[in-house]
C-alpha positions in Angstrom: -22.0 -14.3 -9.9 -20.1 -13.3 -6.8 -22.4 -11.5 -4.3 -21.8 -7.8 -3.4 -21.1 -7.5 0.3 -23.5 -5.1 2.1 -21.7 -5.2 5.4 -19.9 -2.2 6.8 -16.4 -1.8 8.3 -16.5 -1.0 12.0 -13.5 1.3 11.5 -14.6 3.5 8.6 -18.2 2.6 7.9 -17.3 1.3 4.5 -18.4 -1.8 2.7 -16.3 -4.7 4.0 -15.2 -5.8 0.6 -17.1 -4.3 -2.3 -15.9 -6.9 -4.7 -17.6 -6.1 -7.9 -15.2 -8.0 -10.0 -15.6 -6.7 -13.6 -13.4 -9.5 -14.8 -15.8 -12.1 -13.3 -18.8 -10.3 -14.6 -17.3 -10.4 -18.1 -17.6 -14.2 -18.0 -21.4 -13.7 -18.1 -21.8 -10.2 -19.6 -20.3 -8.4 -22.5 -20.6 -4.8 -21.4 -20.8 -2.1 -24.0 -21.9 1.2 -22.4 -22.4 3.9 -25.0 -22.3 7.6 -24.3 -25.5 8.2 -26.1 -27.2 5.0 -24.9 -28.6 3.5 -21.9 -28.4 0.1 -23.5 -26.0 -2.7 -22.6 -25.4 -5.7 -24.8 -25.6 -8.9 -22.8 -25.6 -12.4 -24.5 -26.9 -10.9 -27.7 -29.9 -9.1 -26.0 -30.2 -5.5 -25.3 -31.6 -4.4 -21.9 -31.5 -1.5 -19.5 -29.3 -2.5 -16.6 -30.9 -1.0 -13.5 -28.9 -3.2 -11.1 -25.4 -3.5 -12.5 -24.8 0.1 -13.4 -25.4 1.5 -9.8 -23.0 -1.3 -8.6 -20.3 -0.2 -11.0 -20.7 3.4 -10.1 -20.6 2.6 -6.4 -17.4 0.5 -7.0 -15.8 3.5 -8.8 -16.7 5.8 -6.0 -15.3 3.3 -3.4 -12.0 3.2 -5.3 -11.8 7.1 -5.1 -12.3 6.8 -1.4 -9.3 4.5 -1.2 -7.2 7.0 -3.2 -8.2 9.8 -0.8 -7.4 7.7 2.3 -4.0 6.6 0.8 -3.1 10.2 0.0 -4.0 11.4 3.4 -1.8 8.8 5.1 1.1 9.4 2.8 0.8 13.2 3.4 1.1 12.6 7.1 4.2 10.4 6.6 5.8 12.9 4.3 5.2 15.7 6.8 7.1 13.7 9.5 9.8 12.7 7.0 10.5 16.3 5.9 10.4 17.7 9.4 13.0 15.2 10.5 15.1 16.0 7.4 15.1 19.7 8.4 16.1 18.7 11.9 18.7 16.0 11.2 19.6 16.5 7.5 19.8 13.3 5.5 21.8 11.4 8.2 20.0 8.3 7.0 22.2 8.3 3.9 24.8 6.4 5.9 22.4 3.4 6.3 23.0 0.3 4.2 20.2 -1.9 3.1 20.6 -4.3 6.0 20.4 -1.5 8.5 17.2 -0.2 6.9 15.8 -3.7 7.0 16.7 -3.9 10.7 15.0 -0.6 11.5 11.8 -1.7 9.8 12.0 -5.0 11.6 12.3 -3.4 15.0 9.1 -1.4 14.3 7.1 -4.4 12.9 8.3 -6.6 15.7 7.1 -4.1 18.3 3.7 -3.9 16.7 3.5 -7.7 16.7 4.5 -7.9 20.4 1.9 -5.3 21.4 -0.7 -7.3 19.4 0.2 -10.5 21.2 0.5 -9.0 24.7 -2.5 -6.6 24.3 -0.7 -3.8 26.0 2.2 -1.4 25.7 4.4 0.5 28.1 6.1 2.9 25.7 4.0 5.9 24.6 4.5 5.6 20.8 1.4 3.9 19.4 1.0 1.4 16.7 0.0 4.0 14.1 3.3 5.8 14.6 5.2 2.6 14.1 3.4 1.9 10.8 4.3 5.5 9.6 7.9 4.9 10.6 7.8 1.6 8.5 6.6 3.6 5.5 9.2 6.2 5.8 12.1 3.7 6.3 10.8 1.8 3.2 10.9 5.0 1.2 14.5 5.6 2.5 15.3 2.1 1.3 14.0 2.9 -2.2 15.8 6.2 -2.4 19.1 4.6 -1.3 18.8 1.9 -4.0 18.1 4.6 -6.6 21.1 6.9 -5.7 24.5 6.2 -7.2 27.4 5.3 -4.9 29.0 8.7 -5.3 25.9 10.7 -4.4 26.5 13.2 -1.6 25.4 12.3 1.9 23.7 15.6 2.5 20.8 16.4 0.2 18.5 19.4 -0.1 15.0 19.1 1.4 13.5 19.9 -2.0 15.4 17.1 -3.7 14.4 14.6 -0.9 10.8 15.7 -1.2 10.7 15.0 -5.0 12.3 11.6 -4.5 9.8 10.8 -1.7 6.9 11.6 -4.0 8.4 9.6 -6.9 8.8 6.4 -4.9 5.4 6.7 -3.1 3.7 7.2 -6.5 5.3 3.9 -7.6 3.8 2.2 -4.6 0.4 3.8 -5.2 0.3 2.8 -8.8 1.0 -0.8 -7.8 -1.8 -0.5 -5.2 -4.3 0.7 -7.8 -3.3 -2.1 -10.3 -3.8 -4.7 -7.6 -7.0 -3.2 -6.4 -8.3 -3.5 -10.0 -7.5 -7.2 -10.1 -8.3 -8.3 -6.5 -11.2 -6.0 -5.7 -9.6 -4.5 -2.6 -9.5 -7.8 -0.8 -7.1 -6.3 1.7 -10.0 -4.5 3.4 -11.0 -7.9 4.8 -7.6 -8.6 6.2 -6.4 -8.3 9.8 -3.8 -5.9 11.2 -1.9 -9.0 12.3 -1.7 -10.2 8.7 -0.2 -7.0 7.5 2.5 -7.1 10.2 3.3 -10.7 9.4 3.5 -9.9 5.7 5.9 -7.0 6.4 8.1 -9.3 8.5 8.0 -11.9 5.6 9.1 -9.3 3.1 12.0 -8.3 5.4 13.1 -12.0 5.5 13.0 -12.0 1.7 15.2 -9.0 1.5 17.7 -10.5 3.9 17.8 -13.7 1.8 18.4 -11.6 -1.4 21.3 -9.8 0.4 22.7 -13.2 1.4 22.5 -14.1 -2.3 24.6 -11.0 -3.2 21.5 -9.2 -4.5 20.7 -11.8 -7.1 17.4 -13.5 -7.7 16.5 -16.3 -10.1 12.8 -15.6 -10.7 11.7 -13.5 -7.7 11.3 -9.8 -7.4 14.1 -7.6 -6.2 14.7 -5.7 -3.0 12.8 -2.6 -4.4 9.6 -4.6 -5.0 9.7 -5.8 -1.4 10.0 -2.2 -0.1 7.1 -1.2 -2.3 4.9 -4.0 -0.9 5.9 -3.0 2.7 4.8 0.6 2.1 1.4 -0.6 0.8 0.9 -3.1 3.7 1.6 -0.4 6.2 -0.8 2.1 4.5 -3.6 -0.6 4.4 -3.1 -1.2 8.1 -3.4 2.5 8.8 -6.5 2.9 6.6 -8.2 0.1 8.6 -7.3 1.4 12.0 
């Protein structure tokens, strides 16, 4: 059975990768936890699980920590998004997909350059760039969703609801993948997240070159969703 990591993250004091993989455990154990019972059926024998149950409860608690961290980062991004909407209106409505991709590229490339050089001369930090990446990816999703004849100027309340809807899609995907992969992203580097974001941008460019058509790959929207989650992961681990 895969060991449970006892190490701590230097950034948040959390387990490096608390990979209690229930699917792997099921290869060895058939768990049947009863409300009334403290018994677990394992290989035809009943026994009180004094080791596995605390691990499962700790795993569930760890997942709730991720939910909280995710929501806090998204709330910060949304605050910036809505404040800029009040200041500038929805001027971003004029942006086509390639323009949104270029804006995300500029931010991701700046992060990569700072990582490689180890210094920066412009005040905006890496965290601000990741938040900008999230907000532009949300803009990309909203633009894909709106019909061609939608007005360029939109009410703040409408934009807020669309922001929430698209971010929830990204969060739902994150939770599904965390279930399957055991939060493996917590062991990844910031450099990896930036490279993955740049890769997703290249994929969107290729899809655009193919007139928006794919044979077996995910569409533009799925790549935007992945970009949101990669940026959130990077911010959680900072």
